[in-house]
C-alpha positions in Angstrom: 111.2 54.4 105.4 111.3 55.1 109.3 111.2 58.5 110.8 114.1 57.7 112.6 116.3 57.9 109.2 117.5 60.6 107.5 115.3 61.9 104.6 116.1 62.8 100.9 114.5 66.3 100.7 113.5 68.2 97.7 113.4 71.7 98.1 111.4 74.2 96.2 109.9 77.4 96.6 108.0 80.0 94.4 110.3 83.0 94.8 113.1 81.7 93.0 116.8 81.1 93.4 118.5 82.9 96.5 118.4 87.1 95.8 118.1 89.6 98.6 115.0 91.1 97.5 113.2 88.5 96.3 114.2 85.0 97.6 116.3 86.0 100.8 115.7 82.8 102.6 115.9 79.7 100.8 119.8 79.5 101.2 119.8 79.8 104.6 117.2 76.9 105.2 119.1 75.1 102.5 122.4 75.1 104.9 120.5 74.5 108.3 118.8 71.5 106.8 122.1 70.0 105.5 124.5 71.2 108.1 122.5 71.0 111.2 120.4 67.9 110.4 123.1 66.2 107.8 119.9 65.6 105.6 120.6 65.1 101.6 118.9 67.7 100.1 118.1 68.4 96.1 117.0 71.8 95.2 114.6 72.3 92.4 113.3 75.7 92.2 111.8 78.2 89.8 114.2 80.3 87.8 112.5 83.6 88.7 109.5 84.6 91.1 106.5 82.9 90.9 104.3 84.2 93.5 100.4 84.0 93.3 100.5 81.3 90.7 98.8 78.5 93.2 99.1 75.1 92.0 99.3 75.4 88.2 101.2 73.6 86.0 103.1 74.7 82.9 101.4 72.2 79.7 101.8 74.1 76.6 105.7 75.6 77.3 108.6 73.3 76.9 110.2 73.7 80.6 113.9 74.6 80.2 116.4 74.0 83.0 119.9 75.1 84.2 122.3 74.3 86.8 122.9 76.7 89.5 125.7 77.0 92.0 125.1 79.1 95.0 128.0 80.4 96.9 128.6 81.2 100.5 127.7 83.5 102.4 124.2 84.8 100.7 123.8 82.1 97.8 124.5 84.0 94.8 125.8 81.9 92.0 126.7 80.9 88.6 124.2 79.2 86.0 125.3 76.9 83.7 123.4 75.1 80.6 125.2 71.7 81.6 126.6 70.0 84.9 130.0 70.6 86.1 131.9 70.0 89.0 131.7 72.3 92.0 134.2 75.3 92.0 136.1 77.2 94.8 133.2 78.3 97.6 130.4 76.6 95.5 128.3 74.6 98.1 126.0 72.3 95.9 124.6 72.0 92.7 120.8 73.2 92.4 118.5 73.0 89.3 116.3 76.0 88.2 113.3 75.3 85.6 111.5 78.1 83.8 108.4 76.7 85.5 105.7 77.0 88.0 106.2 75.9 91.3 104.3 73.2 91.3 106.2 72.3 87.9 109.1 72.1 89.5 107.8 69.9 92.5 106.5 67.4 90.2 109.4 67.2 87.7 111.6 67.3 90.7 109.8 63.9 92.1 109.3 62.1 89.0 111.8 63.1 86.4 114.9 64.3 87.8 114.7 62.1 91.1 112.4 59.2 90.5 111.8 57.3 93.9 114.3 59.0 95.4 112.2 61.6 97.4 110.9 61.1 100.9 109.8 64.7 101.9 109.2 67.8 99.7 109.8 71.0 101.9 108.6 74.1 99.8 109.7 77.5 101.1 110.5 79.7 103.2 108.0 81.9 101.5 108.8 85.8 101.6 105.4 86.7 103.4 103.0 84.7 105.3 100.4 81.9 103.8 98.1 82.1 106.4 94.2 81.7 105.9 92.4 80.4 103.1 92.4 83.3 100.9 96.0 83.5 100.7 96.8 79.6 100.9 94.8 78.8 97.9 96.7 81.7 96.1 99.9 80.5 97.4 102.7 79.1 94.9 104.6 77.8 98.1 101.3 75.8 99.4 100.5 75.0 95.6 104.2 73.0 95.2 103.5 71.3 98.6 99.8 70.0 97.4 101.4 69.0 94.0 103.8 66.7 96.0 101.0 65.4 98.1 99.1 64.5 95.2 102.1 62.4 94.3 101.8 60.6 97.6 105.2 62.4 99.3 105.3 64.2 102.5 104.9 67.8 102.3 105.4 70.9 103.9 104.8 74.6 103.2 106.9 77.0 105.3 106.2 80.6 105.1 107.8 83.8 107.2 105.4 86.6 107.7 106.5 89.9 107.5 105.5 92.3 110.2 108.7 94.9 110.4 109.6 96.9 107.1 112.2 96.1 106.5 112.3 93.0 108.3 115.7 93.2 110.3 118.3 90.5 109.1 119.0 89.4 112.8 115.6 87.5 112.6 116.6 85.2 109.6 119.0 82.8 111.6 116.4 82.4 114.4 113.7 81.6 111.9 115.9 79.0 110.0 116.5 77.5 113.4 113.4 77.2 114.5 111.9 76.2 111.1 114.4 73.5 110.9 113.3 72.3 114.3 109.6 72.2 113.4 110.4 70.5 109.9 112.6 67.8 111.5 110.0 67.5 114.6 107.2 67.2 111.9 109.3 64.3 109.8 109.8 62.1 113.0 106.1 62.2 114.2 104.1 62.6 110.8 100.2 62.5 112.2 97.6 60.3 110.9 94.5 60.7 109.0 91.9 58.1 108.1 91.5 59.6 104.8 95.2 60.5 103.6 96.2 59.8 100.2 99.5 57.9 101.5 99.1 55.3 104.4 96.6 57.0 106.2 98.9 59.9 106.5 98.5 63.7 106.9 99.0 64.8 103.2 100.8 68.0 104.0 101.4 70.5 106.7 101.3 74.6 106.2 103.6 76.4 108.7 103.9 80.0 109.4 106.3 81.8 111.6 106.3 85.5 111.8 109.5 87.5 112.0 108.9 89.2 115.1 111.4 90.5 117.8 110.5 87.5 120.2 112.3 85.4 117.8 115.3 86.6 119.5 114.4 85.9 122.9 115.6 82.6 125.0 111.8 81.6 125.2 111.3 82.2 121.6 107.6 81.8 119.9 104.6 79.8 121.1 103.6 77.1 118.5 100.0 76.1 117.7 98.3 73.5 116.0 96.2 75.3 114.1 92.9 75.2 111.2 92.8 77.5 108.4 91.1 80.8 108.7 88.4 80.8 106.4 88.7 84.0 104.5 88.0 86.0 101.5 89.1 89.4 99.7 87.7 91.8 97.4 88.8 93.6 94.4 92.5 92.8 93.5 92.9 94.5 90.3 92.4 98.2 89.4 91.2 99.5 85.7 93.6 101.7 84.1 93.6 104.0 81.2 94.8 103.4 78.0 98.2 105.4 78.4 99.1 103.7 81.6 101.9 101.6 82.1 101.1 98.4 80.6 102.8 96.1 83.2 103.3 96.1 86.9 106.0 94.6 89.1 104.5 92.4 91.9 106.1 92.8 95.3 107.9 89.8 96.5 106.2 90.1 99.7 103.1 89.4 98.3 100.2 89.9 101.2 102.7 91.2 103.6 104.1 93.8 101.2 104.2 97.2 102.5 104.2 98.9 99.0 102.1 99.6 95.9 103.2 97.7 92.8 106.1 99.4 91.0 104.4 99.8 87.3 106.8 99.9 84.3 107.0 99.4 80.6 104.5 102.0 79.4 102.8 101.2 76.2 99.7 103.3 75.1 96.9 101.5 73.6 93.1 102.4 72.7 91.9 99.4 74.7 89.4 100.5 77.6 89.8 96.9 79.1 93.1 97.1 80.9 93.7 96.2 84.6 96.7 95.9 86.7 97.6 94.0 90.2 96.5 96.3 93.1 95.1 94.0 95.9 95.6 96.5 99.0 92.4 97.6 99.6 91.0 94.1 98.7 93.5 92.6 101.8 93.5 94.9 104.3 91.4 92.9 106.6 93.5 89.9 106.2 96.5 91.7 106.8 95.5 94.1 109.6 92.3 91.9 111.0 90.3 93.0 114.0 90.8 90.6 116.9 86.9 90.0 117.1 87.2 88.4 113.2 89.6 85.9 114.1 88.5 82.2 114.7 90.6 81.0 118.1 92.7 78.4 117.3 93.0 79.4 113.2 96.4 80.0 111.4 95.4 83.7 111.3 94.8 83.9 114.8 98.0 82.6 115.8 99.9 84.9 113.8 97.7 88.1 114.9 98.9 86.8 118.7 102.7 86.5 117.5 102.8 82.8 117.5 104.0 79.9 115.0 101.2 78.4 113.1 101.1 74.5 111.9 98.2 73.5 110.2 97.6 69.7 108.8 95.9 69.7 105.5 94.5 67.6 102.9 95.2 67.6 99.2 91.3 68.4 98.5 89.0 70.7 98.4 87.3 70.7 101.6 83.8 69.4 102.3 80.9 69.8 104.5 80.6 67.3 107.0 77.2 68.4 108.8 73.9 69.6 107.9 72.3 68.6 104.6 75.2 66.7 103.2 75.0 64.2 106.0 74.0 60.4 104.4 73.3 57.5 106.4 72.7 55.3 103.0 73.6 55.6 99.4 70.1 55.5 98.5 70.0 59.1 100.6 72.7 60.5 98.3 69.9 60.6 95.2 68.3 64.1 94.6 64.7 64.0 95.3 63.9 66.8 93.5 62.5 67.3 89.9 64.6 69.6 87.5 
């Protein structure tokens, strides 16, 4: 379709339906996309928080869904097992699936709205999804990646948490800026010789830091960026047999300011017990030294209080220089005897 035409959008996320703590942004962005841009936005989201799950699909479980009816002003609403007319103050009919973000995106594109989706927007995530270590773990980016593999234009958008708690006054400016960026990307979608669809960019990863300059008239700088290649250390901690058996993950993910909340104590004799405890393994990613950042990368942009927009391919990166350069097919044959 023409990029001047208004797209039909599938909106998904990994934080689940509107919730002041776990999913505070999706309803606001939905309102901006539908009211400011006048876009037709369908919503298919996980029924509960699904952070850190990457591009995983549900393949053994039967995926069950519900209809959800968000209301003004904060998106709270009723669930229903069957579709029904809207009641007073209900904004729209959304769909919740007991599923991963990538599963929601694929079912939305191919089962619920077949041949009807022009653009998938995943987010806004509660917390950044910059750098390879975070992006490869992100359910938000995973849903966008899943959609691009279905040859559908996709944008992952995340709001980086800097202040704890984040002032609510930052939300509206972030939605306005995010909507403008999404609109611009849709209308000026980039080209990529190796893109899966019509030699286009497969997907974009957008990160907006929630910081005070959002409130200023000049706003934040926006950079075209590359992905900062990073790694992390230990993400889990060994625990004793009488320790709580599960931990509740902070929805802010890498931007969390607190340790996981443990719950459901269940004594056991096993000495192989571990809980999610990533703080030490991520310190260099959350608070990196300026000297460790690659100029022009997404991590560098966020570190300097700017927005990052990173074009991505739906593939694992391949080396393009050095020993993996070939002038002919014959050169690709291994010359070693194993």
